[in-house]
Structures are given as structure tokens and as C-alpha cells.
C-alpha positions as MATLAB code, in Angstrom:
seq = 'MISLWKFFLLLLTLSLALAASQDPSSNEMKVLRTLTPVNVTNANVRQSLWFAMQEYNKHSEDKHVFLVTKILQAQLQITDRLEYLIDAEIARSTCRKPVSEDEGCMIEKNAKLGKKLYCNFWVRTLPWNGEFTVIEEHCKDV';
ca = [
     -37.261  -55.979   -0.958;
     -39.781  -56.418   -3.736;
     -42.745  -55.716   -1.422;
     -41.154  -52.468   -0.363;
     -40.669  -51.508   -4.001;
     -44.375  -52.304   -4.730;
     -45.406  -50.202   -1.694;
     -43.523  -47.194   -3.024;
     -44.878  -47.684   -6.593;
     -48.404  -47.797   -5.136;
     -47.839  -44.575   -3.249;
     -46.482  -42.879   -6.331;
     -49.425  -44.043   -8.338;
     -51.949  -42.744   -5.734;
     -50.178  -39.462   -5.695;
     -50.250  -38.995   -9.382;
     -53.933  -40.031   -9.515;
     -54.835  -37.493   -6.852;
     -52.973  -34.728   -8.650;
     -54.605  -35.608  -11.969;
     -58.080  -35.619  -10.503;
     -57.833  -31.980   -9.412;
     -58.624  -29.348  -12.066;
     -56.635  -26.138  -11.311;
     -58.147  -24.412  -14.258;
     -61.652  -24.562  -12.777;
     -60.622  -22.048   -9.974;
     -63.743  -22.775   -8.019;
     -63.901  -22.932   -4.248;
     -65.518  -26.011   -2.826;
     -68.371  -24.886   -0.504;
     -68.323  -26.901    2.699;
     -71.292  -25.024    4.182;
     -73.658  -22.790    2.287;
     -74.743  -19.345    3.409;
     -76.367  -19.427    6.867;
     -77.318  -16.455    9.100;
     -75.005  -15.455   11.901;
     -75.363  -13.009   14.711;
     -74.273   -9.454   13.710;
     -72.481   -9.097   17.059;
     -70.186  -12.018   16.183;
     -66.515  -10.892   16.515;
     -65.572  -12.228   13.096;
     -68.472  -10.408   11.453;
     -67.442   -7.102   13.092;
     -63.751   -7.643   12.179;
     -64.670   -8.425    8.637;
     -66.930   -5.408    8.370;
     -64.166   -3.217    9.826;
     -61.757   -4.412    7.110;
     -64.363   -3.917    4.437;
     -64.979   -0.351    5.556;
     -61.182    0.393    5.594;
     -61.111   -0.783    1.947;
     -64.181    1.078    0.987;
     -62.888    4.381    2.419;
     -59.461    3.794    0.889;
     -60.992    3.406   -2.663;
     -63.936    5.846   -2.372;
     -63.576    9.103   -4.239;
     -65.573   10.894   -1.459;
     -63.492   13.357    0.499;
     -65.139   12.236    3.662;
     -64.856    8.947    5.628;
     -67.981    6.718    5.781;
     -68.976    4.933    9.011;
     -71.248    2.033    9.629;
     -74.638    3.202   11.051;
     -76.284   -0.242   11.267;
     -75.486   -3.872   10.483;
     -78.632   -5.241    8.863;
     -77.660   -8.884    8.511;
     -74.727  -11.246    8.245;
     -74.355  -14.694    6.675;
     -71.463  -17.157    6.754;
     -70.314  -19.518    4.059;
     -67.409  -21.943    4.695;
     -64.990  -22.831    1.898;
     -61.296  -23.146    2.538;
     -61.866  -19.840    4.354;
     -64.739  -18.167    6.226;
     -66.717  -16.055    3.882;
     -69.082  -13.399    5.282;
     -71.825  -11.695    3.370;
     -72.696   -8.567    5.331;
     -75.418   -6.059    4.680;
     -74.829   -2.692    6.317;
     -76.016    0.892    6.209;
     -73.154    3.384    6.030;
     -73.120    7.181    6.172;
     -70.737   10.080    5.471;
     -69.028   11.302    8.566;
     -67.746   14.743    9.630;
     -64.146   13.596    9.131;
     -62.188   14.319    5.973;
     -59.608   11.932    4.591;
     -57.033   11.114    5.776;
     -58.302   10.576    9.426;
     -56.035   10.609   12.413;
     -56.609    7.991   15.029;
     -57.532   10.510   17.738;
     -60.073   12.197   15.639;
     -63.632   11.716   16.783;
     -65.663   11.103   13.704;
     -69.474   11.560   13.921;
     -72.160   10.862   11.301;
     -72.874   13.991    9.316;
     -76.233   15.504   10.463;
     -76.378   18.329    7.998;
     -78.967   17.282    5.358;
     -77.014   18.996    2.521;
     -73.732   17.269    3.335;
     -75.110   13.921    4.643;
     -75.160   10.816    2.591;
     -76.342    7.279    3.377;
     -75.676    4.090    1.468;
     -76.880    0.493    1.659;
     -73.937   -1.799    1.162;
     -73.336   -5.581    0.586;
     -69.798   -6.671    1.448;
     -68.455  -10.178    0.726;
     -65.393  -10.736    2.773;
     -63.205  -13.939    2.629;
     -61.165  -14.421    5.788;
     -58.897  -16.453    7.947;
     -59.370  -14.269   11.088;
     -56.927  -16.287   13.236;
     -54.203  -15.365   10.655;
     -55.343  -11.815   10.138;
     -56.058  -12.485    6.458;
     -58.970  -10.547    4.948;
     -59.999  -10.012    1.339;
     -63.023   -8.092    0.080;
     -64.371  -10.274   -2.744;
     -67.322   -8.081   -3.688;
     -68.734   -4.755   -2.678;
     -72.051   -3.137   -3.859;
     -73.335    0.077   -2.514;
     -76.383    2.129   -3.515;
     -77.968    5.358   -2.158;
     -80.643    4.933    0.494;
];
């Protein structure tokens, strides 16, 4: 009986030591794999960029929807999630907000109305759970 009691005491001590060794105030993600290039045709890259563009268009004050014209590069970092850093060129479309699903949006060709941006999107995801979060977004005129 004593040995069983010692075993439970040991488990309790180990549990407390583990809990005490973690610093919840640091709020830092442990990087398991640093940024490495991935193919821009990768399904997770495209899904992450689609989500980032939905968020961009939702928060943009422009009256038109922006579309991706070119994915320049993508990188993957692994923490407790997959994190994609995606560089893309986007442009104003002919569609005004809100867009219906059957509307065929095209890139605006009129030089006076057209606008192109170079954007960096940092997206944290668990694609198999459908969880996506845009961590950072930076866009500038081309």
C-alpha cells in the first residue's frame, strides 16, 4: 500500500513541476520548424490565401473587391499550427461589394480605376479543422 502511495505522490510532484516550468505570461509560440519555402500551388497555401483575401476584402474601405493576380512566394513555419507567410500581388476587380457568388469578377483594366497592391499575409492555420487566422497583413501600392 505504501508503494502505491509513493507512486501517486511522485505523479503529483511531476505534474506540479511540469506546470510550474511553463510560463503562460511569455505568450510565445515554440517554433518547431523555421520558415522554409513551399510551392505556391500547395493546397494549404491556396486555402490560406483565400482566407486572407476574404479578410482583406471584409476590412478594406475600398468599394471594390480585390483579387489575387499572382502568388509571388510562400513560406511555411511550424509551431503548434501551420503558419504561412505568403507574398502576393492583388488588384482591384470590376465587382463592387458585396459580391454575389454567381458574379464573374474580373481584374479592372481601366487605368483610372485599376489599382495593384503588393501584400504580405501571415496566416496561422489548422487546415484539417478549418481554423484560419490572419496574424499580419501588410500591403503597399505597386
